[in-house]
C-alpha positions in Angstrom: -27.9 51.4 -60.0 -30.5 49.9 -62.3 -31.7 49.9 -65.9 -32.5 53.6 -65.8 -28.8 54.6 -65.4 -28.7 56.1 -68.9 -31.8 58.2 -68.2 -30.6 59.5 -64.8 -29.1 63.0 -64.5 -25.3 62.9 -64.8 -24.8 64.7 -61.5 -26.9 62.1 -59.7 -25.0 59.2 -61.3 -21.6 60.9 -60.4 -22.8 61.5 -56.8 -24.0 57.9 -56.5 -20.7 56.6 -57.8 -18.7 58.8 -55.4 -20.9 57.9 -52.4 -22.3 54.4 -53.1 -23.1 53.9 -49.4 -25.4 57.0 -49.5 -27.0 55.8 -52.7 -27.7 52.4 -51.1 -29.2 54.1 -48.0 -31.3 56.3 -50.2 -32.6 53.3 -52.1 -33.3 51.4 -48.9 -35.2 54.4 -47.5 -37.3 54.5 -50.6 -38.2 50.8 -50.1 -39.0 51.3 -46.4 -41.2 54.3 -47.2 -43.1 52.4 -49.9 -43.8 49.6 -47.5 -44.9 51.9 -44.7 -48.5 52.2 -45.7 -51.4 50.9 -47.7 -50.9 52.7 -51.0 -50.3 50.5 -54.0 -47.5 51.1 -56.5 -49.5 53.2 -58.9 -51.0 55.3 -56.2 -47.5 56.0 -54.8 -46.3 56.9 -58.3 -49.1 59.5 -58.6 -48.3 60.9 -55.2 -44.6 61.2 -56.1 -45.6 63.1 -59.3 -47.5 65.6 -57.2 -44.6 66.0 -54.8 -42.2 66.6 -57.7 -44.5 69.3 -59.1 -44.9 71.0 -55.8 -41.2 71.0 -55.1 -40.4 72.2 -58.6 -38.0 69.3 -59.3 -37.8 68.9 -63.1 -35.4 65.9 -63.3 -37.2 64.1 -60.5 -40.6 64.7 -62.2 -39.3 63.4 -65.5 -37.8 60.3 -63.8 -41.0 59.6 -62.0 -43.0 60.0 -65.3 -40.8 57.3 -66.9 -41.4 55.0 -63.9 -45.1 55.8 -63.9 -45.4 54.8 -67.6 -43.5 51.5 -66.8 -46.1 50.8 -64.1 -48.9 51.2 -66.7 -50.1 54.7 -65.9 -51.5 56.5 -68.9 -50.5 59.9 -70.2 -54.0 61.1 -69.1 -53.5 59.9 -65.6 -50.1 61.5 -65.4 -51.3 64.8 -66.7 -54.3 64.7 -64.3 -51.9 64.3 -61.4 -49.9 67.3 -62.6 -52.8 69.7 -62.9 -54.5 68.8 -59.6 -52.2 71.2 -57.8 -52.9 74.3 -59.9 -55.1 76.0 -57.3 -52.4 75.5 -54.7 -49.3 76.0 -56.7 -50.5 78.4 -59.3 -50.9 78.5 -63.1 -47.2 79.2 -64.0 -45.9 76.3 -61.8 -48.4 74.0 -63.3 -47.7 74.9 -66.9 -43.9 74.6 -66.2 -44.5 71.1 -64.8 -46.7 70.2 -67.7 -44.0 71.3 -70.1 -41.4 69.2 -68.3 -43.8 66.3 -68.5 -44.2 66.8 -72.3 -40.4 66.5 -72.7 -40.4 63.2 -70.8 -43.5 61.9 -72.5 -42.2 62.7 -76.0 -39.2 60.5 -75.3 -41.4 57.4 -74.8 
């Protein structure tokens, strides 16, 4: 685990503690995926935000927002990434994701 432990969902932390080998494999897969192509870290962060919105994953979105801010992405860049999917995902899903983002952004 890393410095984000206090910000991680309790269930994720408990699962990781119960199955540390799975957590390590998950972490290694993330690194392998990051290294698999030409996207830089900020671009990958924006893509991950979009994936979280499309999948409807609130806690993952909030976690990736915190990481995006640490990478230097701005609130405006993050919000732009969230609203780009509106025509595909719909207005309600986009507004829900925006609200989840506001919760994460207000903690920064």
